[in-house]
N, C-alpha and C positions, 0 to 999 in steps of 0.2 A: 779801678775797676775796669774792665778790660771792654765789656758790652753795657755802658753805662747810658751811651748815646742812643742805642736801641729802644733800653726802657723810658729813656726821656722821651722819644718820641711816640714812644706806644701811648704814655700819660699824655701827650697833646692832643694826639689824634681821638682817644677815646672821649678827651675832655670836648675837644670840640662838636663830636658826634652826638653827646650830649644836649649841648647847648641847641643846636640845631634841631633835633630832637624835640625840644621844649617852646623854641622859636615858632614851628610851624605845627604845633600841638592843638588840633580842633577841640572843640568841649564839645559836650553831650548833646547839647542843642545844635550842636553844626551837624551830628550824626542826624537828627530827626528834622531835620531841615524839610519843608513842604518842598520843595520843588526837586522832584526825584533826581533830577541831574545834580545837583547842588548836594543833598546826600552824598550820590555816589562817589561824587569828588573828593569830599570831607572823609567819605570810609576808606578811599587808597588812601588819602594823605596820612589818617590814623594809623593805618595798618604800615606804610614806610617809615613812618619815623618811629613807631614802637619797634619796629625790626631794625632801624638804624642804631634803637637806643640796645636794643638785645647783642648785636653786635659791638656797641663801643663797652658794654662794663666787661666783657673776657679782658678786651684790649686795655683795660684802663689797670685792671688785676692785676696783668703781667708787669706794667710799668711799674706798680705798685710792689709788686713782688721783687723789679729790681730796685726798689728805691729799699727795701728793708735789708738786702744783702748790701746794700751800698753803707747803710747807716751800720749794719750788724747784725745779723739775724739771731744773733746770741743774745742778745739785750731782750729782755723779758716785755717792757714798753713797746720796742719793735716787732715783737709776735703778738703782742695784744692788739696793736693797732692792725696786723694784716689779718686777724684773724675777725676781729670787728669787721673791717671791710669786707672781707668776704663772705659774713653769715646777712649785714645789710646789702649783700651785692642779691643774696639768693632771693633776699626778701623782696625787693625792686623788679628784682629779674621776673616775680611773680605777678608785680601790680602792672608792668609793663604786656604781659601775656594777657592778663583778665580784660586790662584797658583797651588794650591795641590789637588783640586777634579775637577777643572773644564778645567783646560790647558791640564792632561793628556788625557782627551775626547776629544778635538780639536784634539791634537796632532796623538792620535792612528785614528782619522777618514782621519789626512791629509796624512798618510804615505798611505793608501788604497782607496785614491778619485782620480778621474782623476784630469786633469790639473787647468780648470776652478772653481770647486771645492775646490781646492786645495788655489787657490788664494782668494777666499771668505774666509774660514778657518784661511787662513795667516793673513787676513784684521783685523779678530777679534779676533786673539791671539794676536795681535799687540795691539789691543784696549785693551784686559784686561791684559796685559803688563802694559800698562798706568795708569790702573786704582788701578793693585799691587803696582806702584811706587808711587801715591796720597797717597795712605792708608798707606803706609811704610812711606813716610813723618809726616802724621798726629800724625802715633805713634811714632816716634822719638821725635817730637816737646813735645808731651803730655807727655809719661814717662819720660823725659830729667826733665823736671819744676817737676813733682811728686818725680823723685831721688832727685833732691835739695831740695823742700821745706820738704821731709821727713829727710834728712841728717841736713839741719838748725838744726831740731827739736833736730834731736840721740846728735848735737854736746853740747847740754846742760848734756850730762849724763859723767860716769867714761872715765878713760882713753882710754880703748878699744873702745867705742861708740865714743869718739871724733875722734879717727884714721876713724873709719868706716863714721864716719860725714866728714870726708875731701873727702878720696876717694869718695864719692857722689857727692859731690859738684862739685870734678873735672872729672868723669866722665858725669853728665849732661852738663856740661858747656862747655867740648869737644866736646862731639854729637852735641850739638846745635851750636855751632862753625863750626862743621865740615860740618855739611849738611847746613847753612845760607853762608858759605865761596866757597860751591861747591869743598870742597876736600873731602868729605864724598862720594862715590860711592853707590849707590843705587843697588846694585847686589850683587850675595852670597855673597861675600866675605868683600864688603863693611857692609851689613848690618849685618852679620854674627861676625864682629870685634865688632859692636854697642852690638848685644846682648849678645856676650861675657863680653866686659865691663861689663853692667847693671847685666850679671848672675852672674859675682863673687861678685858683692855689693850685691846682693841679699843674697847671700849663707853667705857672713859676716855676714848682717841682721839676717838671719837665726840662726847662730850660737850664736847672741847676742841674740836673743829670749829666747833661749835653757838659756842659763845661766843669761838673767835674771835679775840678780841684778845690771848688769853694764848700767841699762837705767834709764834714770832720773824718772820715775813714775813707 
């Protein structure tokens, strides 16, 4: 495929962007820091990291589109993987908007509001947190199935491709098992661990696309 290296580079860039987002991702407690200067700094970091995530998502989707074309877009499993990832991407995009663009505004208002207003804003913030976790669950399930489906198709390639296919199947199955068993916590650390696992696999796929020759088709 003529443009495989471009799609591979997109996967690597998108994956690195998601990892950086989780590494510098502040918590809700950071946004409600007592020191105003600290709170403002964490607010800026929150907006910046989630903006990076929002940019990284379509870049990754672009890369996975290239992977799907390379594997054969006429394959039902490949098509299902691309649709599942896009579906999950919309969900995590909503989570990033809520957590990264809406939450900092609410926490900023809470720091300067009176007690009654602060209670109302706290309720709104808690509701946003629940929505954020719900969207995160949708992303985990959808993206995990996508990784598994692509990995099954990649297993038909060369030795390097087969290794990546095995890693992808393990990452996807462990993520699903962790979520449904309740062992995967949907906080910064738990979700960050999932993003890291998927990103490592995505970077390997990016390298695979750049090498191109190890793929089946």
